[in-house]
PABA-88648 format. One line per field, with one value per residue (C-alpha): residue number from 1; residue in three letters; x, y negated, z negated. Coordinates in steps of 0.5 Angstrom, whole numbers. Layout:
BEGIN
seq: NUM|...
type: ALA|...
X: X|...
Y: Y|...
Z: Z|...
//
This chain:
BEGIN
seq: 1|2|3|4|5|6|7|8|9|10|11|12|13|14|15|16|17|18|19|20|21|22|23|24|25|26|27|28|29|30|31|32|33|34|35|36|37|38|39|40|41|42|43|44|45|46|47|48|49|50|51|52|53|54|55|56|57|58|59|60|61|62|63|64|65|66|67|68|69|70|71|72|73|74|75|76|77|78|79|80|81|82|83|84|85|86|87|88|89|90|91|92|93|94|95|96|97|98|99|100|101|102|103|104|105|106|107|108|109|110|111|112|113|114|115|116|117|118|119|120|121|122|123|124|125|126|127|128|129|130|131|132|133|134|135|136|137|138|139|140|141|142|143|144|145|146|147|148|149|150|151|152|153|154|155|156|157|158|159|160|161|162|163|164|165|166|167|168|169|170|171|172|173|174|175|176|177|178|179|180|181|182|183|184|185|186|187|188|189|190|191|192|193|194|195|196|197|198|199|200|201|202|203|204|205|206|207|208|209|210|211|212|213|214|215|216|217|218|219|220|221|222|223|224|225|226|227|228|229|230|231|232|233|234|235|236|237|238|239|240|241|242|243|244|245|246|247|248|249|250|251|252|253|254|255|256|257|258|259|260|261|262|263|264|265|266|267|268|269|270|271|272|273|274|275|276|277|278|279|280|281|282|283|284|285|286|287|288|289|290|291|292|293|294|295|296|297|298|299|300|301|302|303|304|305|306|307|308|309|310|311|312|313|314|315|316|317|318|319|320|321|322|323|324|325|326|327|328|329|330|331|332|333|334|335|336|337|338|339|340|341|342|343|344|345|346|347|348|349|350|351|352|353|354|355|356|357|358|359|360|361|362|363|364|365|366|367|368|369|370|371|372|373|374|375|376|377|378|379|380|381|382|383|384|385|386|387|388|389|390|391|392|393|394|395|396|397|398|399|400|401|402|403|404|405|406|407|408|409|410|411|412|413|414|415|416|417|418|419|420|421|422|423|424|425|426|427|428|429|430|431|432|433|434|435|436|437|438|439|440|441|442|443|444|445|446|447|448|449|450|451|452|453|454|455|456|457|458|459|460|461|462|463|464|465|466|467|468|469|470|471|472|473|474|475|476|477|478|479|480|481|482|483|484|485|486|487|488|489|490|491|492|493|494|495|496|497|498|499|500|501|502|503|504|505|506|507|508|509|510|511|512|513|514|515|516|517|518|519|520|521|522|523|524|525|526|527|528|529|530|531|532|533|534|535|536|537|538|539|540|541|542|543|544|545|546|547|548|549|550|551|552|553|554|555|556|557|558|559|560|561|562|563|564|565|566|567|568|569|570|571|572|573|574|575|576|577|578|579|580|581|582|583|584|585|586|587|588|589|590|591|592|593|594|595|596|597|598|599|600|601|602|603|604|605|606|607|608|609|610|611|612|613|614|615|616|617|618|619|620|621|622|623|624|625|626|627|628|629|630|631|632|633|634|635|636|637|638|639|640|641|642|643|644|645|646|647|648|649|650|651|652|653|654|655|656|657|658|659|660|661|662|663|664|665|666|667|668|669|670|671|672|673|674|675|676|677|678|679|680|681|682|683|684|685|686|687|688|689|690|691|692|693|694|695|696|697|698|699|700|701|702|703|704|705|706|707|708|709|710|711|712|713|714|715|716|717|718|719|720|721|722|723|724|725|726|727|728|729|730|731|732|733|734|735|736|737|738|739|740|741|742|743|744|745|746|747|748|749|750|751|752|753|754|755|756|757|758|759|760|761|762|763|764|765|766|767|768|769|770|771|772|773|774|775|776|777|778|779|780|781|782|783|784|785|786|787|788|789|790|791|792|793|794|795|796|797|798|799|800|801|802|803|804|805|806|807|808|809|810|811|812|813|814|815|816|817
type: MET|PRO|PRO|ALA|PRO|ALA|PRO|ASP|PRO|ALA|ALA|THR|GLY|ARG|PRO|SER|GLY|PRO|TRP|PRO|VAL|ILE|ALA|ALA|VAL|PHE|THR|GLY|ALA|TRP|THR|VAL|PHE|VAL|ALA|VAL|SER|THR|GLN|ILE|GLY|GLY|TRP|LEU|VAL|ASP|GLN|VAL|LEU|LEU|GLY|PHE|GLY|ARG|ASP|ARG|VAL|GLY|TRP|LEU|TRP|PRO|ALA|ALA|GLY|LEU|LEU|THR|VAL|LEU|LEU|VAL|GLY|THR|PRO|ALA|LEU|LEU|LEU|ALA|LEU|LEU|PRO|ARG|SER|ALA|ALA|ILE|ARG|ALA|ALA|GLY|ARG|ALA|TRP|LEU|ALA|GLY|ALA|VAL|VAL|LEU|GLY|SER|PHE|THR|LEU|LEU|ARG|ALA|VAL|PRO|PRO|VAL|HIS|HIS|GLU|ALA|TYR|LEU|ALA|GLY|LEU|ALA|VAL|THR|ALA|ALA|ALA|ALA|ALA|LEU|VAL|VAL|SER|ARG|LEU|ALA|ARG|PRO|ARG|PRO|GLU|VAL|VAL|PRO|ALA|ASP|GLY|ALA|ASP|THR|SER|ALA|THR|VAL|PRO|ARG|ARG|ARG|GLY|LEU|GLY|GLY|LEU|ARG|ALA|GLY|PRO|VAL|THR|LEU|LEU|ALA|ILE|ALA|ALA|GLY|LEU|ALA|VAL|LEU|LEU|PRO|TRP|ALA|TRP|LEU|GLY|ALA|LEU|GLY|GLY|PRO|LEU|GLU|THR|VAL|LEU|ALA|ALA|LEU|ALA|ALA|ALA|ALA|LEU|GLY|ALA|LEU|THR|GLY|ALA|LEU|LEU|ASP|ALA|GLY|PHE|TRP|SER|ARG|PHE|ALA|GLY|GLY|GLU|PRO|PRO|ARG|PRO|VAL|ARG|LEU|VAL|LEU|VAL|GLY|GLY|LEU|VAL|ALA|GLY|VAL|THR|LEU|LEU|LEU|LEU|ALA|ALA|GLY|ALA|GLY|GLN|SER|GLY|ALA|GLN|LEU|PRO|ALA|LEU|LEU|THR|LEU|PRO|PRO|LEU|GLY|PHE|ALA|SER|ALA|ALA|LEU|HIS|ALA|ALA|ALA|HIS|ARG|ARG|HIS|ASN|SER|GLY|ALA|GLY|SER|ALA|ALA|PRO|THR|ARG|TRP|LEU|VAL|GLY|LEU|ALA|ALA|PHE|GLY|PRO|LEU|ALA|PHE|ALA|ASP|PRO|GLU|GLU|ILE|THR|LEU|LEU|LEU|GLY|THR|THR|ARG|ASP|VAL|PRO|PHE|TRP|VAL|ALA|VAL|THR|ALA|ALA|VAL|GLY|LEU|ALA|VAL|ALA|LEU|LEU|LEU|ALA|VAL|GLY|TYR|GLY|VAL|LEU|LEU|ALA|ARG|PRO|ALA|ALA|ARG|ALA|PRO|GLY|ARG|ARG|THR|ALA|ALA|LEU|THR|ALA|ALA|ALA|LEU|LEU|VAL|ALA|LEU|VAL|ALA|VAL|TYR|LEU|GLY|PRO|GLY|ARG|PRO|GLY|LEU|TYR|GLY|GLU|ARG|LEU|LEU|VAL|VAL|LEU|ARG|GLU|GLN|ALA|ASP|LEU|THR|SER|LEU|PRO|THR|VAL|ALA|PRO|GLY|ARG|ALA|GLY|ARG|ASP|ALA|ARG|ALA|ARG|GLU|VAL|TYR|ARG|ARG|LEU|VAL|ASP|THR|ALA|ASP|ARG|THR|GLN|ALA|GLY|LEU|ARG|ARG|GLU|VAL|THR|ARG|LEU|GLY|LEU|ARG|PRO|THR|SER|TYR|TYR|LEU|VAL|ASN|ALA|ILE|GLU|LEU|ASP|GLY|GLY|PRO|ALA|VAL|ARG|ALA|TRP|LEU|SER|GLY|ARG|PRO|GLU|VAL|ASP|ARG|VAL|LEU|VAL|SER|GLN|ARG|LEU|ARG|PRO|LEU|PRO|ALA|PRO|ALA|GLY|ILE|THR|ARG|GLY|THR|ASP|PRO|ALA|PRO|THR|GLY|PRO|GLU|TRP|ASN|ILE|ARG|ARG|LEU|GLY|ALA|ASP|ARG|VAL|TRP|ALA|GLU|GLY|VAL|THR|GLY|ALA|GLY|VAL|VAL|ILE|GLY|SER|SER|ASP|SER|GLY|VAL|ASP|GLY|ARG|HIS|PRO|ALA|LEU|ALA|ALA|GLY|PHE|ARG|GLY|GLY|ASP|ASP|SER|TRP|TYR|ASP|PRO|TRP|ASP|GLY|THR|ARG|PHE|PRO|THR|ASP|SER|GLY|GLY|HIS|GLY|THR|HIS|THR|ILE|GLY|SER|ALA|VAL|GLY|ARG|ASP|GLY|ILE|GLY|VAL|ALA|PRO|GLY|ALA|GLN|TRP|VAL|GLY|CYS|VAL|ASN|LEU|ASP|ARG|ASN|LEU|GLY|SER|PRO|GLY|HIS|TYR|LEU|ASP|CYS|LEU|GLN|PHE|MET|LEU|ALA|PRO|PHE|PRO|SER|GLY|ALA|ASP|PRO|PHE|THR|ALA|GLY|ARG|PRO|GLU|ARG|ALA|PRO|ASP|ILE|LEU|THR|ASN|SER|TRP|GLY|CYS|PRO|GLY|ILE|GLU|GLY|CYS|ASP|ALA|GLY|VAL|LEU|ARG|PRO|ALA|THR|ALA|ALA|LEU|ASP|ALA|ALA|GLY|ILE|PHE|VAL|ALA|ALA|ALA|ALA|GLY|ASN|THR|GLY|PRO|TRP|CYS|GLY|SER|VAL|ASP|ASP|PRO|PRO|ALA|PRO|TYR|PRO|ASP|VAL|LEU|THR|VAL|GLY|ALA|VAL|ASP|ASP|ARG|ASP|ARG|VAL|ALA|GLN|PHE|SER|SER|ARG|GLY|PRO|ALA|ARG|GLY|GLY|ALA|ALA|LYS|PRO|ASP|VAL|VAL|ALA|PRO|GLY|VAL|GLY|VAL|ARG|SER|ALA|MET|PRO|GLY|GLY|GLY|TYR|ALA|THR|LEU|ASP|GLY|THR|SER|MET|ALA|THR|PRO|GLN|VAL|ALA|GLY|VAL|VAL|ALA|LEU|MET|TRP|SER|ALA|ASN|PRO|ALA|LEU|VAL|GLY|GLU|VAL|THR|ARG|THR|ARG|GLN|LEU|LEU|ARG|ASP|THR|ALA|THR|PRO|ALA|ALA|PRO|THR|TYR|LEU|SER|ARG|ASP|PRO|SER|ASP|THR|CYS|GLY|GLY|ASP|ALA|ASN|ILE|THR|GLY|ALA|GLY|LEU|VAL|ASP|ALA|TYR|ALA|ALA|VAL|ARG|ALA|ALA|ARG
X: 172|167|169|168|162|164|164|159|161|157|161|168|167|169|164|160|162|166|160|160|167|166|160|164|170|165|162|169|171|164|165|172|169|163|166|172|169|163|168|173|167|163|170|171|164|165|171|168|162|167|171|165|163|157|155|156|150|147|144|150|154|147|146|152|152|145|147|153|149|144|150|154|149|145|150|153|146|146|153|151|145|145|152|153|160|161|167|163|157|162|165|158|156|162|161|154|156|161|157|151|157|159|152|151|158|157|151|156|159|153|157|161|169|170|167|171|171|163|164|170|165|160|164|167|160|157|163|162|155|156|161|156|151|155|158|151|148|154|154|147|148|147|152|159|165|169|176|176|173|166|160|156|152|157|163|166|163|165|169|171|178|184|185|192|193|191|198|201|206|201|198|205|206|200|201|208|205|200|205|209|203|203|210|209|203|208|213|209|203|201|196|190|187|187|180|180|186|183|176|181|184|177|174|180|179|172|174|179|173|168|173|175|167|167|173|172|174|168|170|177|176|172|178|183|181|180|184|190|189|192|195|197|189|187|192|191|183|181|186|183|176|178|182|175|171|177|176|169|170|176|171|166|172|173|171|170|177|180|178|182|189|185|183|190|193|188|186|193|192|187|193|197|191|190|197|197|191|194|200|195|191|197|200|193|191|184|180|179|183|182|180|185|191|186|183|190|192|186|186|193|193|186|189|193|189|183|188|194|190|186|179|179|185|185|182|184|183|190|193|200|203|206|201|197|193|200|203|197|198|205|204|198|203|208|203|201|208|209|202|204|211|207|202|208|213|208|205|212|214|207|203|208|206|212|213|213|211|217|217|213|220|222|215|215|222|219|213|217|223|217|214|221|222|215|216|223|220|214|219|225|223|215|211|210|205|197|195|187|183|181|175|173|168|164|161|154|156|159|162|157|160|154|155|162|164|164|171|174|175|182|187|187|180|181|186|182|176|180|183|176|174|180|179|171|173|178|174|169|173|177|170|166|172|175|171|172|179|181|177|179|186|186|183|190|186|191|186|187|183|180|177|175|170|169|171|176|180|182|183|178|173|166|165|169|164|158|160|162|155|151|155|150|156|157|153|156|162|165|171|177|181|188|193|197|205|207|213|217|215|210|215|215|211|215|213|215|213|218|218|213|216|210|203|200|193|189|192|191|184|182|186|191|196|192|192|200|201|197|202|198|201|198|203|202|197|198|194|194|194|192|194|199|204|209|216|218|225|221|224|217|215|221|221|214|214|213|218|218|216|209|208|209|205|205|201|202|210|212|217|219|220|215|216|211|211|204|205|198|199|205|201|195|199|203|197|195|202|207|212|214|207|204|200|195|198|205|207|203|206|204|204|202|199|199|192|193|198|198|192|187|185|181|177|182|187|183|181|189|190|184|185|193|190|186|191|198|203|210|212|211|207|200|195|190|195|200|196|197|191|194|199|193|193|188|185|185|185|182|183|180|174|172|168|164|170|175|170|166|159|155|156|162|167|161|163|170|168|163|169|174|168|167|174|174|179|176|175|175|174|174|167|169|171|164|160|156|151|147|147|155|157|157|163|165|167|164|157|157|154|160|166|166|165|169|168|172|172|176|179|173|169|165|164|168|164|168|166|161|154|149|144|148|144|138|137|143|146|153|158|159|164|168|175|180|181|183|190|193|200|203|209|211|216|223|223|219|212|206|199|193|185|180|177|183|186|181|180|187|186|180|184|189|184|182|189|189|183|185|192|189|184|187|181|177|181|177|171|169|162|163|169|164|159|164|167|160|158|164|164|163|158|160|157|154|155|150|149|145|143|137|137|132|138|140|140|135|138|145|147|148|153|156|155|155|160|167|171|174|180|181|174|174|180|177|170|175|178
Y: 44|39|32|27|22|15|10|5|-2|-5|-1|-3|-10|-9|-11|-6|-9|-15|-19|-21|-23|-27|-30|-32|-35|-39|-42|-43|-47|-51|-53|-56|-59|-62|-64|-68|-71|-74|-77|-80|-82|-85|-89|-92|-94|-98|-101|-103|-107|-110|-112|-116|-118|-114|-111|-104|-100|-97|-91|-89|-84|-81|-79|-77|-72|-70|-68|-64|-60|-58|-57|-53|-51|-47|-42|-42|-39|-34|-32|-31|-27|-23|-19|-13|-15|-17|-22|-25|-26|-29|-34|-36|-38|-42|-46|-47|-49|-54|-57|-58|-61|-66|-68|-70|-73|-78|-81|-84|-88|-93|-96|-102|-101|-107|-103|-97|-95|-94|-90|-85|-85|-82|-77|-75|-74|-71|-66|-64|-62|-59|-54|-53|-51|-46|-43|-42|-39|-34|-32|-28|-25|-17|-16|-13|-12|-5|-5|-4|-10|-7|-10|-5|-5|0|0|-7|-13|-20|-23|-31|-31|-27|-28|-28|-32|-39|-40|-35|-36|-36|-42|-45|-44|-47|-53|-54|-53|-59|-63|-62|-65|-71|-73|-77|-81|-82|-85|-89|-91|-95|-94|-99|-101|-97|-95|-94|-89|-85|-84|-82|-77|-75|-74|-70|-65|-65|-63|-58|-55|-55|-51|-46|-45|-44|-40|-36|-28|-26|-30|-27|-20|-20|-21|-16|-10|-4|-1|-2|-9|-12|-18|-20|-20|-23|-29|-30|-28|-31|-37|-39|-38|-42|-48|-49|-50|-54|-58|-59|-62|-66|-69|-72|-74|-81|-88|-89|-88|-85|-78|-78|-76|-71|-68|-66|-64|-60|-55|-52|-51|-45|-41|-42|-41|-34|-32|-34|-30|-24|-25|-25|-19|-15|-17|-15|-10|-11|-14|-20|-27|-33|-40|-43|-43|-46|-51|-54|-54|-57|-62|-65|-65|-69|-74|-77|-80|-82|-86|-88|-91|-97|-96|-104|-104|-98|-102|-104|-112|-112|-113|-111|-105|-103|-104|-100|-96|-94|-92|-88|-84|-83|-80|-76|-73|-72|-69|-64|-62|-60|-57|-52|-51|-49|-44|-41|-40|-38|-33|-30|-30|-28|-24|-19|-12|-11|-18|-20|-26|-30|-29|-34|-37|-39|-41|-46|-49|-50|-54|-58|-59|-62|-66|-69|-71|-74|-78|-80|-82|-86|-90|-90|-91|-92|-97|-96|-100|-101|-106|-106|-112|-118|-121|-128|-131|-137|-141|-144|-152|-155|-162|-167|-171|-176|-183|-184|-191|-195|-196|-200|-196|-193|-189|-193|-192|-185|-184|-187|-183|-177|-179|-180|-173|-169|-173|-170|-163|-162|-165|-161|-154|-156|-157|-151|-146|-147|-142|-137|-138|-137|-130|-127|-129|-125|-119|-119|-121|-126|-131|-136|-142|-146|-153|-154|-149|-148|-141|-137|-131|-125|-118|-113|-107|-106|-106|-113|-115|-113|-116|-123|-123|-123|-129|-135|-140|-135|-136|-129|-125|-123|-118|-122|-117|-116|-112|-106|-107|-103|-99|-103|-110|-111|-114|-121|-122|-126|-128|-126|-132|-137|-144|-149|-154|-159|-160|-154|-153|-154|-160|-163|-160|-164|-170|-171|-172|-178|-181|-180|-184|-190|-189|-185|-179|-178|-182|-183|-178|-171|-164|-159|-151|-146|-139|-134|-139|-143|-142|-149|-148|-147|-152|-155|-155|-157|-165|-165|-162|-168|-165|-166|-162|-162|-160|-152|-147|-140|-136|-130|-129|-136|-138|-145|-146|-146|-138|-134|-127|-126|-131|-133|-139|-142|-141|-145|-151|-151|-152|-158|-162|-158|-161|-160|-160|-154|-159|-164|-169|-168|-174|-172|-169|-162|-159|-152|-146|-139|-136|-130|-124|-118|-122|-121|-126|-126|-132|-133|-135|-138|-143|-143|-147|-151|-154|-155|-159|-164|-165|-162|-161|-159|-151|-148|-154|-154|-156|-158|-163|-164|-165|-171|-173|-179|-174|-170|-169|-172|-167|-159|-154|-147|-141|-136|-134|-130|-124|-119|-114|-119|-121|-127|-128|-134|-139|-138|-144|-149|-153|-153|-156|-161|-163|-164|-168|-172|-174|-176|-170|-168|-160|-156|-149|-143|-141|-134|-128|-124|-126|-126|-124|-129|-131|-129|-136|-133|-132|-138|-144|-144|-144|-150|-157|-161|-157|-158|-151|-150|-145|-143|-144|-141|-145|-146|-149|-143|-141|-134|-128|-127|-134|-134|-137|-140|-141|-141|-139|-144|-145|-150|-151|-148|-149|-156|-157|-152|-153|-148|-142|-137|-136|-141|-142|-144|-143|-136|-134|-134|-140|-136|-137|-133|-133|-132|-132|-134|-139|-139|-142|-147|-150|-153|-157|-161|-162|-165|-169|-172|-174|-178|-182|-183|-185|-190|-193|-192|-195|-189|-185|-182|-183|-176|-176|-182|-178|-172|-176|-179|-172|-170|-176|-176|-168|-166|-160|-153|-147|-142|-135|-130|-123|-120|-123|-125|-133|-133|-130|-137|-136|-141|-146|-147|-152|-145|-143|-149|-154|-161|-159|-159|-164|-170|-173|-179|-181|-179|-184|-189|-189|-189|-195
Z: -186|-183|-182|-187|-185|-182|-187|-188|-185|-191|-196|-193|-191|-184|-178|-175|-168|-164|-164|-171|-171|-165|-168|-174|-170|-166|-172|-175|-169|-168|-176|-175|-169|-172|-178|-175|-169|-174|-179|-174|-170|-176|-178|-171|-171|-178|-175|-169|-173|-178|-172|-169|-176|-176|-183|-184|-182|-188|-185|-181|-186|-189|-182|-180|-186|-184|-177|-180|-185|-179|-174|-179|-184|-179|-176|-183|-186|-180|-182|-189|-188|-182|-181|-185|-186|-193|-191|-185|-190|-195|-190|-188|-195|-196|-190|-191|-198|-196|-191|-196|-200|-195|-193|-201|-201|-195|-199|-203|-198|-198|-204|-201|-201|-205|-211|-210|-218|-217|-211|-215|-221|-216|-213|-219|-222|-215|-214|-222|-221|-215|-218|-224|-219|-215|-221|-224|-217|-217|-225|-225|-219|-220|-214|-216|-213|-213|-212|-205|-203|-201|-202|-205|-212|-216|-220|-222|-224|-221|-226|-226|-228|-230|-237|-237|-231|-234|-235|-231|-226|-220|-223|-224|-217|-215|-219|-216|-209|-211|-213|-207|-203|-207|-207|-200|-203|-209|-204|-199|-203|-209|-214|-216|-222|-229|-228|-221|-222|-228|-224|-218|-222|-225|-218|-215|-221|-220|-213|-215|-219|-214|-209|-215|-215|-208|-207|-213|-214|-211|-204|-204|-206|-199|-195|-199|-194|-199|-204|-204|-201|-195|-197|-190|-188|-194|-192|-185|-185|-192|-191|-185|-188|-194|-189|-186|-192|-195|-188|-190|-197|-195|-190|-195|-200|-200|-197|-190|-187|-194|-192|-185|-189|-193|-186|-185|-191|-195|-190|-189|-196|-195|-193|-199|-204|-200|-201|-209|-210|-206|-211|-217|-214|-214|-221|-224|-219|-221|-214|-218|-218|-222|-219|-223|-218|-213|-217|-219|-212|-209|-215|-214|-207|-207|-212|-206|-201|-207|-211|-207|-201|-202|-197|-196|-193|-188|-183|-176|-177|-181|-175|-176|-173|-180|-185|-189|-183|-181|-187|-189|-182|-184|-191|-188|-183|-188|-192|-187|-186|-193|-193|-187|-190|-196|-192|-189|-195|-200|-194|-194|-201|-204|-199|-196|-199|-202|-205|-212|-215|-218|-226|-231|-232|-225|-223|-229|-227|-220|-223|-228|-222|-217|-223|-225|-217|-217|-222|-220|-213|-216|-220|-215|-208|-209|-212|-219|-223|-222|-217|-218|-215|-219|-221|-219|-225|-222|-227|-227|-228|-222|-222|-221|-215|-213|-214|-213|-213|-206|-203|-198|-191|-189|-193|-199|-200|-198|-204|-209|-207|-208|-214|-217|-214|-217|-224|-224|-222|-227|-233|-231|-231|-237|-241|-239|-238|-245|-249|-244|-242|-250|-250|-244|-245|-252|-248|-244|-237|-235|-233|-227|-227|-221|-221|-214|-215|-223|-223|-227|-223|-228|-229|-230|-227|-227|-235|-235|-229|-233|-239|-236|-232|-238|-241|-241|-238|-232|-225|-222|-222|-215|-213|-211|-206|-208|-203|-205|-203|-197|-197|-192|-190|-184|-180|-177|-171|-165|-159|-152|-147|-144|-147|-145|-140|-140|-143|-143|-139|-146|-148|-141|-141|-147|-144|-150|-145|-143|-150|-151|-145|-149|-154|-159|-161|-168|-172|-179|-180|-184|-182|-187|-185|-190|-186|-186|-187|-182|-179|-182|-177|-171|-166|-164|-172|-176|-175|-176|-183|-188|-194|-201|-207|-205|-198|-198|-203|-203|-208|-205|-205|-208|-202|-203|-196|-190|-187|-184|-182|-179|-174|-174|-178|-174|-167|-170|-173|-167|-163|-168|-168|-164|-160|-153|-150|-154|-160|-159|-164|-163|-167|-174|-180|-183|-190|-191|-195|-195|-196|-192|-193|-187|-185|-191|-196|-202|-205|-210|-205|-201|-207|-208|-202|-201|-208|-206|-200|-205|-210|-208|-213|-214|-214|-220|-223|-226|-221|-227|-229|-224|-218|-213|-209|-206|-203|-200|-192|-188|-184|-185|-180|-182|-177|-182|-185|-192|-191|-196|-195|-198|-204|-202|-202|-197|-202|-206|-203|-202|-208|-205|-198|-201|-206|-200|-196|-202|-202|-195|-192|-186|-185|-179|-179|-174|-172|-172|-166|-167|-161|-157|-163|-165|-172|-172|-175|-182|-186|-190|-189|-182|-184|-188|-186|-189|-184|-177|-174|-167|-162|-156|-149|-143|-137|-134|-140|-141|-148|-149|-150|-157|-160|-166|-165|-169|-172|-179|-185|-186|-179|-178|-171|-171|-168|-168|-162|-157|-155|-151|-154|-149|-146|-151|-151|-158|-163|-166|-172|-170|-165|-160|-156|-155|-151|-156|-156|-161|-164|-169|-163|-161|-168|-169|-163|-165|-172|-167|-164|-170|-172|-165|-167|-174|-171|-166|-172|-179|-181|-180|-184|-190|-186|-185|-183|-178|-175|-174|-170|-166|-164|-162|-158|-154|-152|-145|-143|-144|-140|-145|-145|-147|-150|-144|-137|-140|-140|-145|-150|-152|-160|-161|-156|-153|-158|-162|-157|-154|-160|-158|-152|-151|-155|-150|-154|-149|-150|-157|-158|-154|-159|-165|-163
//
């Protein structure tokens, strides 16, 4: 009997030699390397730019996507066309499609993170369209798949599903697996707004549908290994190919940063999906499998990072070690462990040749138990509720603060001006907001009114924003950032430095100790701090707190006594009024307000504090009726800025600083730490002409490289002055001390110098313009630093780097007298 002819590799799906397999392995490894490196690299570039206060590069993600398509798509296309093996061609097709989809997804990252609803809607539409295209491309192909998995043109037509599997045990097991992967997100994450959550669900469902279209019955049949099928090969080889495909889809699914946890949790699910399809193959003995298990598995798993992580908060700028980036990393690690356990468990349970999938009843009970566990975790140790962003509606009409009555110099005149400014602001807001307040209250949008800027903050997404933008009384509508809660407090930032033993170097450099020697310490003057809070029990600060029921306000958490977990606010107010040698004006008093939580703010909370500083009010009282402008602090130190990622535009706080200036309240603001680039004094309120903007110098009077530079918008020279901001020691929560750098450290020292000036000459209180001029006139030269070694790189002149120079407390007090 003659020997049987050798099988055709093209008919069996097996490669004709080792080289196609080697090429496939190399292409898979290359795909993983390119996708992971471009995503992590792009995110790091975004964070570095954000850290330096630069705008996001608009072409960054489209370029990264195009690069990925070229680097991954080219070898994948060769795999899809050249080898004779059906399995290798299937891998090439899947990876090519995944790379193209990734490229299209990255285009959506042009949408700013603050408009997350728009991004999710775009992702849902793009993924759904891609799923439809992939399905239609597969449907008309005459290619058929025989039971042995050969890539020939005979016998069994390709089928898109397994009729009875739609509600069968394999699909129920896939649902159970998806719920298991979702559990860590329900435990450690928090949802956004209602529309944001619905759109995240739609985007996740579309991603599941797209994955089901890519990893369809025809895909899995290529790895079945003939008849009877070899489930172990299906799981190991097919699962590996599917995992690389899922990696490509995960790399594009989510705003910059939100895609990183998906890169960990989705790829291992390729093995679990392969095991599910092996079980489906065995149950039906058809060589085809339904896409339903993959759709459910991937859709549920993708919902976690899309819905439970806020892309605005996945940033290096938040500063605390146990903030959102930390918890997202923990969640991703737990999700990875769950996904790996599923891959191994389902592989052992479902993919062994003799294995039998659990019956429908057992699978249904498993899915139901995990669903109950998910709900229990979310409602128990999780953070139930919706935490969407709010909207700040800025009205067209702002209060007219011109032609204020002439008053006598000094505190009595300042108080009279503050009362008149407060009256005009409240009257304007009451008159112009009444109709809009009634309407949004009726709609359940929870409005909060402001008068310092005539504005209303309320709930709402893009639809509400579009409706409000069309109203005649509305000038513009901004997004006001709202933080999502953490699984555990971020922790208190404490200092480790020893307590000071005398005036710090920066105090001596300003000459403040010489002013103290003449009996001037800031007594009779009050400085207001809007920051992360203040540790009111710190030994260097406790005696300086003004006290009463209108000296502390916390719009974030409603605390009734000065407290601070971040440390930034305690450090800054310590440099202004702290005792024991850390503060410039240790005899001055202070009041405080919390406008930062976890080092992040919003237009609404910045206004809460600035409004409180104009007219303090008792805790829980109405700022419109209970404000006490005669209790306003004399000087405000503001070591913060409101960038676009927090919802501010260039002019949103401009009416606020103008009103404070008109009321005779001196406002000092940090220039920012986004130098040495020119024009980096750009986040409100630093660019405004009615604030004194402060840069930072080191102990050799050189402008710090990080200190932001002008010119400000419109060409105005900024900063106004500079002060020590490198290696400044001050108070920290818990009674400790720490040494920090930043224009944040320089600004309160200038506020302290103003307190010394006004304490030495009370007639200057409220004379803001004259005081600013005295500070400039008495400043001493500071050494500019530049972006490059080119001396011509002066940002339009050294005045945009050093301002008028280094503040001289002793000379300023002499001039004030």
